C-alpha positions in Angstrom: 39.1 56.5 48.7 39.7 57.8 52.2 36.8 55.6 53.5 38.4 52.5 52.0 41.8 53.3 53.5 40.2 53.9 56.9 38.2 50.7 56.7 41.3 48.8 55.6 43.4 50.2 58.5 40.7 49.3 61.0 40.4 45.8 59.7 44.2 45.4 59.7 44.4 46.5 63.3 41.6 44.2 64.4 43.3 41.3 62.5 46.6 42.0 64.3 45.0 42.1 67.7 43.2 38.8 66.9 46.5 37.4 65.7 48.2 38.4 69.0 45.6 36.3 70.9 46.2 33.4 68.5 49.9 33.7 69.2 49.5 33.7 72.9 47.4 30.5 72.8 49.6 28.8 70.2 53.0 29.7 71.5 52.8 27.1 74.2 51.9 24.5 71.6 54.8 25.6 69.5 57.1 24.8 72.3 55.6 21.5 73.3 55.0 20.2 69.7 57.9 21.7 67.9 60.6 21.7 70.6 59.5 19.0 73.1 58.2 16.7 70.3 54.9 16.3 72.2 51.7 16.1 70.1 49.4 17.8 72.7 45.9 18.2 71.1 44.6 19.1 74.6 46.5 22.4 74.5 43.4 24.6 73.8 41.8 22.9 76.8 44.2 24.6 79.0 43.2 28.0 77.5 39.6 27.0 78.2 40.5 26.0 81.8 42.3 29.4 82.3 39.3 31.2 81.0 36.9 29.4 83.4 39.2 29.9 86.4 39.2 33.7 85.6 35.4 33.6 85.2 35.0 31.9 88.6 37.4 34.3 90.3 35.5 37.3 88.8 32.1 35.9 89.8 32.8 34.6 93.2 35.8 36.5 94.5 34.8 39.9 92.9 38.2 40.2 91.1 38.5 42.3 87.9 39.9 40.9 84.7 43.5 41.9 85.3 43.5 40.7 88.9 41.9 37.4 87.8 44.5 36.9 85.1 47.4 35.8 87.3 45.1 33.6 89.3 44.0 31.9 86.1 47.6 31.4 84.9 48.9 30.0 88.1 45.8 27.8 88.6 46.2 26.4 85.1 49.9 25.8 85.5 49.2 23.9 88.8 46.6 21.7 86.9 49.1 21.3 84.1 51.8 20.1 86.4 49.4 17.5 88.0 48.4 16.3 84.6 51.9 16.2 83.2 53.2 14.3 86.2 50.5 11.6 85.8 48.8 11.2 82.5 51.5 12.8 80.3 54.5 11.2 81.9 54.4 8.0 79.8 53.4 9.9 76.6 56.9 11.3 75.9 58.2 7.9 74.9 55.3 6.6 72.8 54.5 7.1 69.1 52.7 10.2 67.7 49.5 8.2 67.2 49.4 7.2 70.8 50.0 10.8 71.8 47.1 12.0 69.6 44.7 9.3 70.9 45.6 10.1 74.6 45.4 13.9 74.3 42.2 14.0 72.2 40.6 11.8 74.8 41.7 14.3 77.4 40.0 17.0 75.4 36.6 15.2 75.5 37.0 14.8 79.3 37.7 18.6 79.6 34.7 19.4 77.4 32.4 17.2 79.4 33.6 18.5 82.8 33.2 22.1 81.8 29.8 21.5 80.3 28.7 19.9 83.7 30.3 22.6 85.9 29.7 25.8 83.9 26.9 24.9 81.5 26.6 25.4 77.8 26.3 29.2 77.7 28.9 31.5 76.0 30.9 33.8 78.3 32.9 36.9 77.6 34.9 38.2 80.6 34.0 41.8 81.5 36.7 44.3 80.5 37.8 47.0 83.0 36.0 50.3 82.6 39.3 52.1 81.6 39.7 49.7 78.7 36.2 50.2 77.4 35.7 52.5 74.4 37.6 53.6 71.3 40.5 55.7 70.3 41.0 57.9 67.3 44.4 57.2 65.7 45.1 59.0 62.5 41.4 59.1 61.7 41.0 55.4 62.4 38.7 54.3 65.2 40.3 51.5 67.2 39.3 49.7 70.4 41.2 50.6 73.5 41.1 47.0 74.7 42.5 45.7 71.4 45.3 48.3 71.7 45.9 46.9 75.2 46.0 43.3 73.8 48.5 44.3 71.1 50.9 45.9 73.6 50.6 43.1 76.3 50.9 40.3 73.8 53.9 42.0 72.1 55.7 42.2 75.4 54.9 38.6 76.2 56.2 37.5 72.8 59.5 39.3 73.4 59.7 37.7 76.8 59.1 34.2 75.3 61.8 34.7 72.6 64.3 36.0 75.2 63.8 33.0 77.6 64.0 30.4 74.9 66.8 31.9 72.8 68.9 34.0 75.3 68.8 32.3 78.7 70.4 29.4 80.4 67.0 27.7 80.8 66.4 28.0 77.0 69.8 26.4 76.3 69.1 23.6 78.7 65.7 23.0 77.1 67.1 22.8 73.6 69.8 20.5 74.8 67.3 18.2 76.6 65.3 18.0 73.4 68.1 17.5 70.9 69.9 14.8 73.0 68.3 13.9 76.3 70.9 11.3 77.2 73.9 13.7 76.7 71.9 16.4 78.6 71.5 14.0 81.5 75.2 13.3 81.4 75.9 17.1 81.6 73.8 17.3 84.8 70.6 18.6 83.3 67.4 17.4 84.9 65.5 16.6 81.7 62.3 15.6 83.4 62.2 18.8 85.4 62.9 20.9 82.3 60.1 19.3 80.5 57.7 19.7 83.4 58.5 23.4 83.7 58.2 24.0 80.0 54.9 22.2 79.7 53.5 24.2 82.6 54.7 27.4 81.1 53.1 26.6 77.8 49.8 25.9 79.4 50.1 29.1 81.4 50.6 31.0 78.1 47.5 29.3 76.7 45.6 30.4 79.8 46.6 34.0 79.3 45.3 33.9 75.8 42.1 32.2 76.9 41.5 34.9 79.5 42.4 38.0 77.4 40.8 36.7 74.2 37.2 36.1 75.3 36.0 39.2 73.5 37.0 37.4 70.2 36.9 33.8 71.3 34.2 33.5 73.9 34.3 30.8 76.5 32.1 27.7 76.0 32.5 24.0 76.8 33.5 23.1 73.2 36.2 25.9 73.2 39.0 23.2 73.3 37.7 21.6 70.1 36.3 24.6 68.2 39.6 26.5 68.3 42.0 23.6 68.1 42.2 23.6 64.3 43.0 27.4 64.2 45.8 26.9 66.7 47.2 23.9 64.8 47.1 26.0 61.6 49.2 28.7 63.3 51.8 26.3 64.5 52.0 24.3 61.2 52.1 27.5 59.0 54.8 29.1 61.2 57.0 26.0 61.3 57.3 23.5 64.1 59.3 24.8 67.0 59.7 28.3 65.4 58.4 31.0 67.8 59.0 33.8 65.3 57.2 31.6 62.7 54.2 31.2 64.9 54.2 34.9 65.6 54.2 35.8 61.9 51.7 33.1 61.0 49.3 34.2 63.8 49.4 37.8 62.5 48.9 36.7 58.9 46.0 34.3 59.8 44.4 36.9 62.1 44.5 39.5 59.3 43.3 37.1 56.6 40.5 35.8 58.8 39.3 39.4 59.7 39.4 40.5 56.1 37.7 37.3 54.9 34.8 37.6 57.3 34.3 41.2 56.4 34.3 40.7 52.7 32.5 37.3 52.7 30.5 37.1 56.0 29.1 33.7 55.1 32.3 32.3 53.7 35.2 34.2 55.4 36.5 31.0 57.1 36.9 29.3 53.7 39.1 32.2 52.5 41.5 31.8 55.4 41.7 28.0 54.9 42.3 28.4 51.1 45.1 30.9 51.6 46.7 28.7 54.3 46.5 25.7 52.0 48.4 27.7 49.3 51.0 28.7 51.9 51.6 25.2 53.0 51.8 23.9 49.5 54.5 26.5 48.8 56.3 25.9 52.0 55.4 22.5 53.6 57.8 23.0 56.5 56.2 26.3 57.4 57.3 29.9 57.0 60.3 29.7 59.5 60.9 26.0 60.0 63.6 25.1 62.5 66.7 23.6 60.9 
């Protein structure tokens, strides 16, 4: 019995750490899709870009993972601002179908460019030596790096919630989304608010892409292979709900980890089946915005 409990505790912890990475990547999409009403299927592409910027900084500048992280986030945000100010500018006012077609086309461009520049090989960013190894917590062996991920991702989640729900910027963002015309009359620069929010969401995706390569390794098809998983997190949590995405990411991370342990060849099916049941029971998501 003790062995079963130890295994269950280890699997749960690994699932939570995986869920934290899913939340980091999906939180930006939660804001852009649920709050800004922008169907951005290229979102995982920015996580991929962040990962490759960090890889380049580590290989050519000799930076460690934690030093390369802000470089990747800032670099990705600069690219996001450039794309938002050109390709995405006209997308805000078009139909959801046109948004889907445009952003999925952008994904294929990202995939092709990354394949040309970095090649088809898988990459996992090297972890600092002080984060390598395991800890014994109550008889359960856990990865030091996964503990680090849980702490850092938890702090970022609190920061996101605070900015959106408790700051003047968050209030301006909600006003700009709910009634852009009235927001402009109140002196809010709606275009600037959207640009900053879009860039911040892409920066969060980049953070997840950099920190999560031990679980979601970098490769040119990263933007496509992980898109469904991120969309599931956003849809299950409820569009525009950060706490919903957080809860959904943890649930999906734990379910996926258990499923792949119990059924190595069909673990993915277990996760999709349970998510289907959840969405049938709550079509608007676990914590849909009113």
